[in-house]
Each structure stands twice: as C-alpha cells, then as structure tokens.
LUMVO-391610 format. One record per residue: residue number from 1; residue in three letters; x, y, z of N, C-alpha, C, O in turn. Coordinates in Angstrom, 1 decimal. Layout:
BEGIN
<site><nr>NUM</nr><rest>ALA</rest><n_c1>X</n_c1><n_c2>Y</n_c2><n_c3>Z</n_c3><ca_c1>X</ca_c1><ca_c2>Y</ca_c2><ca_c3>Z</ca_c3><c_c1>X</c_c1><c_c2>Y</c_c2><c_c3>Z</c_c3><o_c1>X</o_c1><o_c2>Y</o_c2><o_c3>Z</o_c3></site>
...
end
This chain:
BEGIN
<site><nr>1</nr><rest>MET</rest><n_c1>-17.5</n_c1><n_c2>-0.6</n_c2><n_c3>1.6</n_c3><ca_c1>-16.4</ca_c1><ca_c2>-0.1</ca_c2><ca_c3>1.0</ca_c3><c_c1>-15.6</c_c1><c_c2>-1.2</c_c2><c_c3>0.3</c_c3><o_c1>-15.5</o_c1><o_c2>-2.3</o_c2><o_c3>0.9</o_c3></site>
<site><nr>2</nr><rest>ARG</rest><n_c1>-15.1</n_c1><n_c2>-1.0</n_c2><n_c3>-0.8</n_c3><ca_c1>-14.3</ca_c1><ca_c2>-2.1</ca_c2><ca_c3>-1.5</ca_c3><c_c1>-13.0</c_c1><c_c2>-2.3</c_c2><c_c3>-0.8</c_c3><o_c1>-12.4</o_c1><o_c2>-1.4</o_c2><o_c3>-0.2</o_c3></site>
<site><nr>3</nr><rest>ALA</rest><n_c1>-12.5</n_c1><n_c2>-3.5</n_c2><n_c3>-0.9</n_c3><ca_c1>-11.2</ca_c1><ca_c2>-3.8</ca_c2><ca_c3>-0.2</ca_c3><c_c1>-10.0</c_c1><c_c2>-3.1</c_c2><c_c3>-0.8</c_c3><o_c1>-9.1</o_c1><o_c2>-2.8</o_c2><o_c3>0.0</o_c3></site>
<site><nr>4</nr><rest>TRP</rest><n_c1>-10.0</n_c1><n_c2>-2.8</n_c2><n_c3>-2.1</n_c3><ca_c1>-8.9</ca_c1><ca_c2>-2.1</ca_c2><ca_c3>-2.7</ca_c3><c_c1>-8.8</c_c1><c_c2>-0.6</c_c2><c_c3>-2.5</c_c3><o_c1>-7.8</o_c1><o_c2>0.0</o_c2><o_c3>-2.7</o_c3></site>
<site><nr>5</nr><rest>LEU</rest><n_c1>-10.0</n_c1><n_c2>0.0</n_c2><n_c3>-2.1</n_c3><ca_c1>-10.1</ca_c1><ca_c2>1.4</ca_c2><ca_c3>-1.9</ca_c3><c_c1>-9.1</c_c1><c_c2>2.0</c_c2><c_c3>-0.9</c_c3><o_c1>-8.4</o_c1><o_c2>3.0</o_c2><o_c3>-1.2</o_c3></site>
<site><nr>6</nr><rest>PRO</rest><n_c1>-8.9</n_c1><n_c2>1.4</n_c2><n_c3>0.3</n_c3><ca_c1>-7.9</ca_c1><ca_c2>2.0</ca_c2><ca_c3>1.2</ca_c3><c_c1>-6.5</c_c1><c_c2>2.0</c_c2><c_c3>0.6</c_c3><o_c1>-5.7</o_c1><o_c2>2.9</o_c2><o_c3>0.8</o_c3></site>
<site><nr>7</nr><rest>THR</rest><n_c1>-6.2</n_c1><n_c2>1.0</n_c2><n_c3>-0.1</n_c3><ca_c1>-4.8</ca_c1><ca_c2>0.9</ca_c2><ca_c3>-0.7</ca_c3><c_c1>-4.6</c_c1><c_c2>2.0</c_c2><c_c3>-1.7</c_c3><o_c1>-3.6</o_c1><o_c2>2.6</o_c2><o_c3>-1.8</o_c3></site>
<site><nr>8</nr><rest>VAL</rest><n_c1>-5.6</n_c1><n_c2>2.2</n_c2><n_c3>-2.6</n_c3><ca_c1>-5.5</ca_c1><ca_c2>3.3</ca_c2><ca_c3>-3.6</ca_c3><c_c1>-5.5</c_c1><c_c2>4.6</c_c2><c_c3>-2.9</c_c3><o_c1>-4.7</o_c1><o_c2>5.5</o_c2><o_c3>-3.3</o_c3></site>
<site><nr>9</nr><rest>VAL</rest><n_c1>-6.2</n_c1><n_c2>4.8</n_c2><n_c3>-1.9</n_c3><ca_c1>-6.2</ca_c1><ca_c2>6.1</ca_c2><ca_c3>-1.2</ca_c3><c_c1>-4.8</c_c1><c_c2>6.4</c_c2><c_c3>-0.5</c_c3><o_c1>-4.3</o_c1><o_c2>7.5</o_c2><o_c3>-0.6</o_c3></site>
<site><nr>10</nr><rest>GLU</rest><n_c1>-4.2</n_c1><n_c2>5.3</n_c2><n_c3>0.0</n_c3><ca_c1>-2.9</ca_c1><ca_c2>5.4</ca_c2><ca_c3>0.6</ca_c3><c_c1>-1.9</c_c1><c_c2>5.8</c_c2><c_c3>-0.4</c_c3><o_c1>-1.0</o_c1><o_c2>6.7</o_c2><o_c3>-0.2</o_c3></site>
<site><nr>11</nr><rest>ARG</rest><n_c1>-1.9</n_c1><n_c2>5.1</n_c2><n_c3>-1.6</n_c3><ca_c1>-1.0</ca_c1><ca_c2>5.4</ca_c2><ca_c3>-2.7</ca_c3><c_c1>-1.2</c_c1><c_c2>6.9</c_c2><c_c3>-3.2</c_c3><o_c1>-0.2</o_c1><o_c2>7.5</o_c2><o_c3>-3.4</o_c3></site>
<site><nr>12</nr><rest>VAL</rest><n_c1>-2.4</n_c1><n_c2>7.3</n_c2><n_c3>-3.4</n_c3><ca_c1>-2.6</ca_c1><ca_c2>8.7</ca_c2><ca_c3>-3.8</ca_c3><c_c1>-2.2</c_c1><c_c2>9.7</c_c2><c_c3>-2.8</c_c3><o_c1>-1.6</o_c1><o_c2>10.7</o_c2><o_c3>-3.2</o_c3></site>
<site><nr>13</nr><rest>ALA</rest><n_c1>-2.4</n_c1><n_c2>9.4</n_c2><n_c3>-1.5</n_c3><ca_c1>-2.0</ca_c1><ca_c2>10.3</ca_c2><ca_c3>-0.5</ca_c3><c_c1>-0.4</c_c1><c_c2>10.4</c_c2><c_c3>-0.4</c_c3><o_c1>0.1</o_c1><o_c2>11.5</o_c2><o_c3>-0.3</o_c3></site>
<site><nr>14</nr><rest>LEU</rest><n_c1>0.2</n_c1><n_c2>9.3</n_c2><n_c3>-0.6</n_c3><ca_c1>1.7</ca_c1><ca_c2>9.3</ca_c2><ca_c3>-0.6</ca_c3><c_c1>2.2</c_c1><c_c2>10.1</c_c2><c_c3>-1.8</c_c3><o_c1>3.1</o_c1><o_c2>10.9</o_c2><o_c3>-1.7</o_c3></site>
<site><nr>15</nr><rest>ALA</rest><n_c1>1.6</n_c1><n_c2>9.9</n_c2><n_c3>-3.0</n_c3><ca_c1>2.0</ca_c1><ca_c2>10.6</ca_c2><ca_c3>-4.2</ca_c3><c_c1>1.7</c_c1><c_c2>12.1</c_c2><c_c3>-4.0</c_c3><o_c1>2.5</o_c1><o_c2>12.9</o_c2><o_c3>-4.4</o_c3></site>
<site><nr>16</nr><rest>ALA</rest><n_c1>0.6</n_c1><n_c2>12.4</n_c2><n_c3>-3.4</n_c3><ca_c1>0.3</ca_c1><ca_c2>13.9</ca_c2><ca_c3>-3.2</ca_c3><c_c1>1.3</c_c1><c_c2>14.5</c_c2><c_c3>-2.3</c_c3><o_c1>1.7</o_c1><o_c2>15.7</o_c2><o_c3>-2.5</o_c3></site>
<site><nr>17</nr><rest>GLY</rest><n_c1>1.7</n_c1><n_c2>13.8</n_c2><n_c3>-1.2</n_c3><ca_c1>2.7</ca_c1><ca_c2>14.3</ca_c2><ca_c3>-0.3</ca_c3><c_c1>4.0</c_c1><c_c2>14.5</c_c2><c_c3>-1.0</c_c3><o_c1>4.7</o_c1><o_c2>15.5</o_c2><o_c3>-0.7</o_c3></site>
<site><nr>18</nr><rest>ALA</rest><n_c1>4.4</n_c1><n_c2>13.6</n_c2><n_c3>-1.8</n_c3><ca_c1>5.6</ca_c1><ca_c2>13.7</ca_c2><ca_c3>-2.6</ca_c3><c_c1>5.6</c_c1><c_c2>14.9</c_c2><c_c3>-3.5</c_c3><o_c1>6.6</o_c1><o_c2>15.6</o_c2><o_c3>-3.6</o_c3></site>
<site><nr>19</nr><rest>ALA</rest><n_c1>4.5</n_c1><n_c2>15.0</n_c2><n_c3>-4.2</n_c3><ca_c1>4.3</ca_c1><ca_c2>16.2</ca_c2><ca_c3>-5.1</ca_c3><c_c1>4.4</c_c1><c_c2>17.5</c_c2><c_c3>-4.4</c_c3><o_c1>5.0</o_c1><o_c2>18.4</o_c2><o_c3>-4.8</o_c3></site>
<site><nr>20</nr><rest>ALA</rest><n_c1>3.6</n_c1><n_c2>17.6</n_c2><n_c3>-3.3</n_c3><ca_c1>3.6</ca_c1><ca_c2>18.9</ca_c2><ca_c3>-2.6</ca_c3><c_c1>4.9</c_c1><c_c2>19.2</c_c2><c_c3>-2.0</c_c3><o_c1>5.4</o_c1><o_c2>20.3</o_c2><o_c3>-2.0</o_c3></site>
<site><nr>21</nr><rest>SER</rest><n_c1>5.6</n_c1><n_c2>18.2</n_c2><n_c3>-1.3</n_c3><ca_c1>6.9</ca_c1><ca_c2>18.5</ca_c2><ca_c3>-0.7</ca_c3><c_c1>7.9</c_c1><c_c2>18.9</c_c2><c_c3>-1.7</c_c3><o_c1>8.8</o_c1><o_c2>19.7</o_c2><o_c3>-1.5</o_c3></site>
<site><nr>22</nr><rest>THR</rest><n_c1>7.9</n_c1><n_c2>18.2</n_c2><n_c3>-2.9</n_c3><ca_c1>8.9</ca_c1><ca_c2>18.5</ca_c2><ca_c3>-3.9</ca_c3><c_c1>8.7</c_c1><c_c2>19.9</c_c2><c_c3>-4.4</c_c3><o_c1>9.6</o_c1><o_c2>20.7</o_c2><o_c3>-4.6</o_c3></site>
<site><nr>23</nr><rest>THR</rest><n_c1>7.4</n_c1><n_c2>20.2</n_c2><n_c3>-4.7</n_c3><ca_c1>7.1</ca_c1><ca_c2>21.6</ca_c2><ca_c3>-5.2</ca_c3><c_c1>7.5</c_c1><c_c2>22.6</c_c2><c_c3>-4.2</c_c3><o_c1>8.1</o_c1><o_c2>23.6</o_c2><o_c3>-4.6</o_c3></site>
<site><nr>24</nr><rest>LEU</rest><n_c1>7.2</n_c1><n_c2>22.5</n_c2><n_c3>-3.0</n_c3><ca_c1>7.5</ca_c1><ca_c2>23.5</ca_c2><ca_c3>-2.0</ca_c3><c_c1>9.0</c_c1><c_c2>23.6</c_c2><c_c3>-1.8</c_c3><o_c1>9.5</o_c1><o_c2>24.8</o_c2><o_c3>-1.6</o_c3></site>
<site><nr>25</nr><rest>VAL</rest><n_c1>9.7</n_c1><n_c2>22.5</n_c2><n_c3>-1.7</n_c3><ca_c1>11.2</ca_c1><ca_c2>22.6</ca_c2><ca_c3>-1.6</ca_c3><c_c1>11.8</c_c1><c_c2>23.3</c_c2><c_c3>-2.7</c_c3><o_c1>12.7</o_c1><o_c2>24.2</o_c2><o_c3>-2.6</o_c3></site>
<site><nr>26</nr><rest>LEU</rest><n_c1>11.4</n_c1><n_c2>23.0</n_c2><n_c3>-3.9</n_c3><ca_c1>12.0</ca_c1><ca_c2>23.6</ca_c2><ca_c3>-5.1</ca_c3><c_c1>11.6</c_c1><c_c2>25.1</c_c2><c_c3>-5.2</c_c3><o_c1>12.5</o_c1><o_c2>25.9</o_c2><o_c3>-5.6</o_c3></site>
<site><nr>27</nr><rest>ALA</rest><n_c1>10.4</n_c1><n_c2>25.4</n_c2><n_c3>-4.8</n_c3><ca_c1>10.0</ca_c1><ca_c2>26.8</ca_c2><ca_c3>-4.8</ca_c3><c_c1>10.8</c_c1><c_c2>27.6</c_c2><c_c3>-3.8</c_c3><o_c1>11.2</o_c1><o_c2>28.7</o_c2><o_c3>-4.0</o_c3></site>
<site><nr>28</nr><rest>TRP</rest><n_c1>11.0</n_c1><n_c2>27.0</n_c2><n_c3>-2.6</n_c3><ca_c1>11.8</ca_c1><ca_c2>27.6</ca_c2><ca_c3>-1.5</ca_c3><c_c1>13.2</c_c1><c_c2>27.8</c_c2><c_c3>-2.0</c_c3><o_c1>13.9</o_c1><o_c2>28.8</o_c2><o_c3>-1.6</o_c3></site>
<site><nr>29</nr><rest>ALA</rest><n_c1>13.7</n_c1><n_c2>26.9</n_c2><n_c3>-2.8</n_c3><ca_c1>15.1</ca_c1><ca_c2>27.0</ca_c2><ca_c3>-3.3</ca_c3><c_c1>15.3</c_c1><c_c2>28.1</c_c2><c_c3>-4.4</c_c3><o_c1>16.4</o_c1><o_c2>28.4</o_c2><o_c3>-4.8</o_c3></site>
<site><nr>30</nr><rest>GLY</rest><n_c1>14.2</n_c1><n_c2>28.7</n_c2><n_c3>-4.8</n_c3><ca_c1>14.3</ca_c1><ca_c2>29.8</ca_c2><ca_c3>-5.8</ca_c3><c_c1>13.9</c_c1><c_c2>29.4</c_c2><c_c3>-7.2</c_c3><o_c1>14.0</o_c1><o_c2>30.2</o_c2><o_c3>-8.1</o_c3></site>
<site><nr>31</nr><rest>ILE</rest><n_c1>13.5</n_c1><n_c2>28.1</n_c2><n_c3>-7.4</n_c3><ca_c1>13.0</ca_c1><ca_c2>27.7</ca_c2><ca_c3>-8.7</ca_c3><c_c1>11.7</c_c1><c_c2>28.3</c_c2><c_c3>-9.0</c_c3><o_c1>10.9</o_c1><o_c2>28.5</o_c2><o_c3>-8.1</o_c3></site>
<site><nr>32</nr><rest>ARG</rest><n_c1>11.4</n_c1><n_c2>28.7</n_c2><n_c3>-10.3</n_c3><ca_c1>10.2</ca_c1><ca_c2>29.3</ca_c2><ca_c3>-10.6</ca_c3><c_c1>9.0</c_c1><c_c2>28.3</c_c2><c_c3>-10.3</c_c3><o_c1>9.2</o_c1><o_c2>27.1</o_c2><o_c3>-10.3</o_c3></site>
<site><nr>33</nr><rest>TRP</rest><n_c1>7.9</n_c1><n_c2>28.9</n_c2><n_c3>-9.9</n_c3><ca_c1>6.7</ca_c1><ca_c2>28.1</ca_c2><ca_c3>-9.4</ca_c3><c_c1>6.3</c_c1><c_c2>27.1</c_c2><c_c3>-10.5</c_c3><o_c1>6.0</o_c1><o_c2>25.9</o_c2><o_c3>-10.2</o_c3></site>
<site><nr>34</nr><rest>ARG</rest><n_c1>6.2</n_c1><n_c2>27.5</n_c2><n_c3>-11.7</n_c3><ca_c1>5.7</ca_c1><ca_c2>26.6</ca_c2><ca_c3>-12.8</ca_c3><c_c1>6.7</c_c1><c_c2>25.4</c_c2><c_c3>-12.9</c_c3><o_c1>6.2</o_c1><o_c2>24.3</o_c2><o_c3>-13.0</o_c3></site>
<site><nr>35</nr><rest>THR</rest><n_c1>8.0</n_c1><n_c2>25.6</n_c2><n_c3>-12.9</n_c3><ca_c1>8.9</ca_c1><ca_c2>24.5</ca_c2><ca_c3>-12.9</ca_c3><c_c1>8.8</c_c1><c_c2>23.7</c_c2><c_c3>-11.7</c_c3><o_c1>8.9</o_c1><o_c2>22.4</o_c2><o_c3>-11.8</o_c3></site>
<site><nr>36</nr><rest>ALA</rest><n_c1>8.7</n_c1><n_c2>24.3</n_c2><n_c3>-10.6</n_c3><ca_c1>8.5</ca_c1><ca_c2>23.5</ca_c2><ca_c3>-9.3</ca_c3><c_c1>7.3</c_c1><c_c2>22.6</c_c2><c_c3>-9.3</c_c3><o_c1>7.3</o_c1><o_c2>21.5</o_c2><o_c3>-8.9</o_c3></site>
<site><nr>37</nr><rest>VAL</rest><n_c1>6.2</n_c1><n_c2>23.1</n_c2><n_c3>-9.9</n_c3><ca_c1>5.0</ca_c1><ca_c2>22.4</ca_c2><ca_c3>-9.9</ca_c3><c_c1>5.1</c_c1><c_c2>21.2</c_c2><c_c3>-10.9</c_c3><o_c1>4.6</o_c1><o_c2>20.1</o_c2><o_c3>-10.6</o_c3></site>
<site><nr>38</nr><rest>VAL</rest><n_c1>5.7</n_c1><n_c2>21.5</n_c2><n_c3>-12.1</n_c3><ca_c1>5.9</ca_c1><ca_c2>20.4</ca_c2><ca_c3>-13.0</ca_c3><c_c1>6.8</c_c1><c_c2>19.3</c_c2><c_c3>-12.4</c_c3><o_c1>6.5</o_c1><o_c2>18.1</o_c2><o_c3>-12.5</o_c3></site>
<site><nr>39</nr><rest>ALA</rest><n_c1>7.9</n_c1><n_c2>19.7</n_c2><n_c3>-11.8</n_c3><ca_c1>8.8</ca_c1><ca_c2>18.7</ca_c2><ca_c3>-11.1</ca_c3><c_c1>8.0</c_c1><c_c2>18.0</c_c2><c_c3>-10.0</c_c3><o_c1>8.2</o_c1><o_c2>16.8</o_c2><o_c3>-9.8</o_c3></site>
<site><nr>40</nr><rest>GLY</rest><n_c1>7.2</n_c1><n_c2>18.7</n_c2><n_c3>-9.2</n_c3><ca_c1>6.5</ca_c1><ca_c2>18.0</ca_c2><ca_c3>-8.2</ca_c3><c_c1>5.4</c_c1><c_c2>17.0</c_c2><c_c3>-8.7</c_c3><o_c1>5.3</o_c1><o_c2>16.0</o_c2><o_c3>-8.1</o_c3></site>
<site><nr>41</nr><rest>ALA</rest><n_c1>4.8</n_c1><n_c2>17.4</n_c2><n_c3>-9.8</n_c3><ca_c1>3.9</ca_c1><ca_c2>16.5</ca_c2><ca_c3>-10.4</ca_c3><c_c1>4.6</c_c1><c_c2>15.2</c_c2><c_c3>-10.9</c_c3><o_c1>4.1</o_c1><o_c2>14.1</o_c2><o_c3>-10.8</o_c3></site>
<site><nr>42</nr><rest>ALA</rest><n_c1>5.8</n_c1><n_c2>15.4</n_c2><n_c3>-11.5</n_c3><ca_c1>6.5</ca_c1><ca_c2>14.3</ca_c2><ca_c3>-12.0</ca_c3><c_c1>6.9</c_c1><c_c2>13.4</c_c2><c_c3>-10.8</c_c3><o_c1>6.9</o_c1><o_c2>12.1</o_c2><o_c3>-10.9</o_c3></site>
<site><nr>43</nr><rest>ALA</rest><n_c1>7.3</n_c1><n_c2>14.0</n_c2><n_c3>-9.7</n_c3><ca_c1>7.7</ca_c1><ca_c2>13.2</ca_c2><ca_c3>-8.5</ca_c3><c_c1>6.5</c_c1><c_c2>12.4</c_c2><c_c3>-8.0</c_c3><o_c1>6.6</o_c1><o_c2>11.2</o_c2><o_c3>-7.6</o_c3></site>
<site><nr>44</nr><rest>GLY</rest><n_c1>5.3</n_c1><n_c2>13.1</n_c2><n_c3>-7.9</n_c3><ca_c1>4.1</ca_c1><ca_c2>12.4</ca_c2><ca_c3>-7.5</ca_c3><c_c1>3.7</c_c1><c_c2>11.2</c_c2><c_c3>-8.4</c_c3><o_c1>3.4</o_c1><o_c2>10.2</o_c2><o_c3>-7.9</o_c3></site>
<site><nr>45</nr><rest>LEU</rest><n_c1>3.9</n_c1><n_c2>11.4</n_c2><n_c3>-9.7</n_c3><ca_c1>3.5</ca_c1><ca_c2>10.4</ca_c2><ca_c3>-10.6</ca_c3><c_c1>4.5</c_c1><c_c2>9.2</c_c2><c_c3>-10.5</c_c3><o_c1>4.1</o_c1><o_c2>8.0</o_c2><o_c3>-10.5</o_c3></site>
<site><nr>46</nr><rest>LEU</rest><n_c1>5.8</n_c1><n_c2>9.5</n_c2><n_c3>-10.3</n_c3><ca_c1>6.8</ca_c1><ca_c2>8.5</ca_c2><ca_c3>-10.1</ca_c3><c_c1>6.5</c_c1><c_c2>7.7</c_c2><c_c3>-8.8</c_c3><o_c1>6.6</o_c1><o_c2>6.4</o_c2><o_c3>-8.9</o_c3></site>
<site><nr>47</nr><rest>VAL</rest><n_c1>6.1</n_c1><n_c2>8.3</n_c2><n_c3>-7.8</n_c3><ca_c1>5.8</ca_c1><ca_c2>7.6</ca_c2><ca_c3>-6.5</ca_c3><c_c1>4.6</c_c1><c_c2>6.8</c_c2><c_c3>-6.7</c_c3><o_c1>4.5</o_c1><o_c2>5.6</o_c2><o_c3>-6.2</o_c3></site>
<site><nr>48</nr><rest>LEU</rest><n_c1>3.6</n_c1><n_c2>7.3</n_c2><n_c3>-7.4</n_c3><ca_c1>2.4</ca_c1><ca_c2>6.5</ca_c2><ca_c3>-7.6</ca_c3><c_c1>2.7</c_c1><c_c2>5.2</c_c2><c_c3>-8.5</c_c3><o_c1>2.2</o_c1><o_c2>4.2</o_c2><o_c3>-8.1</o_c3></site>
<site><nr>49</nr><rest>VAL</rest><n_c1>3.4</n_c1><n_c2>5.4</n_c2><n_c3>-9.5</n_c3><ca_c1>3.8</ca_c1><ca_c2>4.2</ca_c2><ca_c3>-10.3</ca_c3><c_c1>4.7</c_c1><c_c2>3.2</c_c2><c_c3>-9.6</c_c3><o_c1>4.5</o_c1><o_c2>2.0</o_c2><o_c3>-9.6</o_c3></site>
<site><nr>50</nr><rest>ALA</rest><n_c1>5.6</n_c1><n_c2>3.8</n_c2><n_c3>-8.8</n_c3><ca_c1>6.5</ca_c1><ca_c2>2.9</ca_c2><ca_c3>-8.0</ca_c3><c_c1>5.7</c_c1><c_c2>2.1</c_c2><c_c3>-7.0</c_c3><o_c1>6.0</o_c1><o_c2>0.9</o_c2><o_c3>-6.7</o_c3></site>
<site><nr>51</nr><rest>ALA</rest><n_c1>4.7</n_c1><n_c2>2.7</n_c2><n_c3>-6.4</n_c3><ca_c1>3.9</ca_c1><ca_c2>2.0</ca_c2><ca_c3>-5.4</ca_c3><c_c1>3.1</c_c1><c_c2>0.9</c_c2><c_c3>-6.0</c_c3><o_c1>2.9</o_c1><o_c2>-0.2</o_c2><o_c3>-5.5</o_c3></site>
<site><nr>52</nr><rest>GLY</rest><n_c1>2.6</n_c1><n_c2>1.2</n_c2><n_c3>-7.2</n_c3><ca_c1>1.8</ca_c1><ca_c2>0.2</ca_c2><ca_c3>-8.0</ca_c3><c_c1>2.7</c_c1><c_c2>-1.0</c_c2><c_c3>-8.4</c_c3><o_c1>2.3</o_c1><o_c2>-2.1</o_c2><o_c3>-8.3</o_c3></site>
<site><nr>53</nr><rest>VAL</rest><n_c1>3.9</n_c1><n_c2>-0.7</n_c2><n_c3>-8.8</n_c3><ca_c1>4.8</ca_c1><ca_c2>-1.8</ca_c2><ca_c3>-9.3</ca_c3><c_c1>5.3</c_c1><c_c2>-2.6</c_c2><c_c3>-8.0</c_c3><o_c1>5.3</o_c1><o_c2>-3.8</o_c2><o_c3>-8.1</o_c3></site>
<site><nr>54</nr><rest>ALA</rest><n_c1>5.5</n_c1><n_c2>-1.9</n_c2><n_c3>-6.9</n_c3><ca_c1>6.0</ca_c1><ca_c2>-2.6</ca_c2><ca_c3>-5.7</ca_c3><c_c1>4.9</c_c1><c_c2>-3.5</c_c2><c_c3>-5.2</c_c3><o_c1>5.2</o_c1><o_c2>-4.6</o_c2><o_c3>-4.6</o_c3></site>
<site><nr>55</nr><rest>ALA</rest><n_c1>3.6</n_c1><n_c2>-3.2</n_c2><n_c3>-5.5</n_c3><ca_c1>2.5</ca_c1><ca_c2>-4.0</ca_c2><ca_c3>-5.0</ca_c3><c_c1>2.4</c_c1><c_c2>-5.3</c_c2><c_c3>-5.8</c_c3><o_c1>1.8</o_c1><o_c2>-6.3</o_c2><o_c3>-5.4</o_c3></site>
<site><nr>56</nr><rest>THR</rest><n_c1>3.1</n_c1><n_c2>-5.4</n_c2><n_c3>-6.9</n_c3><ca_c1>3.0</ca_c1><ca_c2>-6.6</ca_c2><ca_c3>-7.8</ca_c3><c_c1>4.1</c_c1><c_c2>-7.6</c_c2><c_c3>-7.4</c_c3><o_c1>4.1</o_c1><o_c2>-8.8</o_c2><o_c3>-7.9</o_c3></site>
<site><nr>57</nr><rest>VAL</rest><n_c1>5.1</n_c1><n_c2>-7.2</n_c2><n_c3>-6.6</n_c3><ca_c1>6.1</ca_c1><ca_c2>-8.1</ca_c2><ca_c3>-6.2</ca_c3><c_c1>5.6</c_c1><c_c2>-9.1</c_c2><c_c3>-5.1</c_c3><o_c1>5.1</o_c1><o_c2>-8.7</o_c2><o_c3>-4.1</o_c3></site>
<site><nr>58</nr><rest>PRO</rest><n_c1>5.7</n_c1><n_c2>-10.4</n_c2><n_c3>-5.4</n_c3><ca_c1>5.2</ca_c1><ca_c2>-11.4</ca_c2><ca_c3>-4.4</ca_c3><c_c1>6.0</c_c1><c_c2>-11.4</c_c2><c_c3>-3.1</c_c3><o_c1>7.2</o_c1><o_c2>-11.0</o_c2><o_c3>-3.1</o_c3></site>
<site><nr>59</nr><rest>ALA</rest><n_c1>5.4</n_c1><n_c2>-11.8</n_c2><n_c3>-2.1</n_c3><ca_c1>6.0</ca_c1><ca_c2>-11.9</ca_c2><ca_c3>-0.8</ca_c3><c_c1>7.0</c_c1><c_c2>-13.0</c_c2><c_c3>-0.8</c_c3><o_c1>6.8</o_c1><o_c2>-14.0</o_c2><o_c3>-1.5</o_c3></site>
<site><nr>60</nr><rest>PRO</rest><n_c1>8.1</n_c1><n_c2>-12.9</n_c2><n_c3>-0.1</n_c3><ca_c1>9.1</ca_c1><ca_c2>-14.0</ca_c2><ca_c3>-0.1</ca_c3><c_c1>8.5</c_c1><c_c2>-15.2</c_c2><c_c3>0.6</c_c3><o_c1>7.6</o_c1><o_c2>-15.2</o_c2><o_c3>1.4</o_c3></site>
<site><nr>61</nr><rest>HIS</rest><n_c1>9.0</n_c1><n_c2>-16.4</n_c2><n_c3>0.2</n_c3><ca_c1>8.6</ca_c1><ca_c2>-17.6</ca_c2><ca_c3>0.7</ca_c3><c_c1>8.9</c_c1><c_c2>-17.6</c_c2><c_c3>2.2</c_c3><o_c1>9.9</o_c1><o_c2>-17.0</o_c2><o_c3>2.7</o_c3></site>
<site><nr>62</nr><rest>GLU</rest><n_c1>8.0</n_c1><n_c2>-18.2</n_c2><n_c3>3.0</n_c3><ca_c1>8.2</ca_c1><ca_c2>-18.2</ca_c2><ca_c3>4.5</ca_c3><c_c1>9.5</c_c1><c_c2>-18.7</c_c2><c_c3>4.9</c_c3><o_c1>10.1</o_c1><o_c2>-18.1</o_c2><o_c3>5.9</o_c3></site>
<site><nr>63</nr><rest>HIS</rest><n_c1>10.1</n_c1><n_c2>-19.7</n_c2><n_c3>4.3</n_c3><ca_c1>11.4</ca_c1><ca_c2>-20.2</ca_c2><ca_c3>4.7</ca_c3><c_c1>12.4</c_c1><c_c2>-20.0</c_c2><c_c3>3.7</c_c3><o_c1>13.3</o_c1><o_c2>-20.8</o_c2><o_c3>3.4</o_c3></site>
<site><nr>64</nr><rest>ALA</rest><n_c1>12.4</n_c1><n_c2>-18.8</n_c2><n_c3>3.0</n_c3><ca_c1>13.3</ca_c1><ca_c2>-18.5</ca_c2><ca_c3>1.9</ca_c3><c_c1>14.7</c_c1><c_c2>-18.5</c_c2><c_c3>2.4</c_c3><o_c1>15.6</o_c1><o_c2>-18.9</o_c2><o_c3>1.6</o_c3></site>
<site><nr>65</nr><rest>HIS</rest><n_c1>15.0</n_c1><n_c2>-18.0</n_c2><n_c3>3.6</n_c3><ca_c1>16.4</ca_c1><ca_c2>-17.9</ca_c2><ca_c3>4.0</ca_c3><c_c1>16.8</c_c1><c_c2>-19.0</c_c2><c_c3>5.1</c_c3><o_c1>17.9</o_c1><o_c2>-19.0</o_c2><o_c3>5.6</o_c3></site>
<site><nr>66</nr><rest>ALA</rest><n_c1>15.9</n_c1><n_c2>-19.9</n_c2><n_c3>5.3</n_c3><ca_c1>16.1</ca_c1><ca_c2>-20.9</ca_c2><ca_c3>6.4</ca_c3><c_c1>17.2</c_c1><c_c2>-21.9</c_c2><c_c3>5.9</c_c3><o_c1>17.9</o_c1><o_c2>-22.5</o_c2><o_c3>6.8</o_c3></site>
<site><nr>67</nr><rest>HIS</rest><n_c1>17.4</n_c1><n_c2>-22.1</n_c2><n_c3>4.6</n_c3><ca_c1>18.3</ca_c1><ca_c2>-23.2</ca_c2><ca_c3>4.1</ca_c3><c_c1>19.7</c_c1><c_c2>-22.6</c_c2><c_c3>3.9</c_c3><o_c1>20.6</o_c1><o_c2>-23.3</o_c2><o_c3>3.4</o_c3></site>
<site><nr>68</nr><rest>ARG</rest><n_c1>19.9</n_c1><n_c2>-21.3</n_c2><n_c3>4.1</n_c3><ca_c1>21.2</ca_c1><ca_c2>-20.7</ca_c2><ca_c3>3.8</ca_c3><c_c1>22.2</c_c1><c_c2>-21.1</c_c2><c_c3>4.9</c_c3><o_c1>21.8</o_c1><o_c2>-21.2</o_c2><o_c3>6.1</o_c3></site>
<site><nr>69</nr><rest>ARG</rest><n_c1>23.4</n_c1><n_c2>-21.5</n_c2><n_c3>4.5</n_c3><ca_c1>24.4</ca_c1><ca_c2>-21.8</ca_c2><ca_c3>5.5</ca_c3><c_c1>25.2</c_c1><c_c2>-20.6</c_c2><c_c3>5.9</c_c3><o_c1>25.5</o_c1><o_c2>-19.7</o_c2><o_c3>5.1</o_c3></site>
<site><nr>70</nr><rest>ALA</rest><n_c1>25.6</n_c1><n_c2>-20.6</n_c2><n_c3>7.2</n_c3><ca_c1>26.4</ca_c1><ca_c2>-19.5</ca_c2><ca_c3>7.7</ca_c3><c_c1>27.9</c_c1><c_c2>-19.7</c_c2><c_c3>7.2</c_c3><o_c1>28.3</o_c1><o_c2>-20.9</o_c2><o_c3>7.3</o_c3></site>
<site><nr>71</nr><rest>HIS</rest><n_c1>28.6</n_c1><n_c2>-18.7</n_c2><n_c3>6.8</n_c3><ca_c1>29.9</ca_c1><ca_c2>-18.9</ca_c2><ca_c3>6.3</ca_c3><c_c1>30.9</c_c1><c_c2>-18.6</c_c2><c_c3>7.4</c_c3><o_c1>32.1</o_c1><o_c2>-18.7</o_c2><o_c3>7.2</o_c3></site>
end
C-alpha cells in the first residue's frame, strides 16, 4: 500500500462525515432534501480542501518558543 493512501482515506472519511452530518441536521431542521444535500456536499468539499491546505503547513521548529521571555 502506498504511504499517502491512509492519509487520503482519512481526509475523504472526514469530508464524508461532515457532508452526511450537515445533510442530516439540515434535513432534520426542515430544510428541503435537495438543499440539504447541496449544503452537505459543500461542507464536505470545504473540509476536504481545508485538510489538504492544513497538510501543507510546516511543523513548528523544535525550539520555536524556547527563546521567548516571560513578561
């Protein structure tokens, strides 16, 4: 299995969970199913993109806060 595959699967699962929960909550609140599905899909896409962007942020330097002085 490729090393990146588990990461992609986790991101897709997170996005699917966001889409499903958004859809169900909006439908439960009385929003039409079609509108709820569109909003759920948008939420899922947003989560997928945000996870991808967050993965590009480098980790902080090991001693990034060691030189800060206490006030």
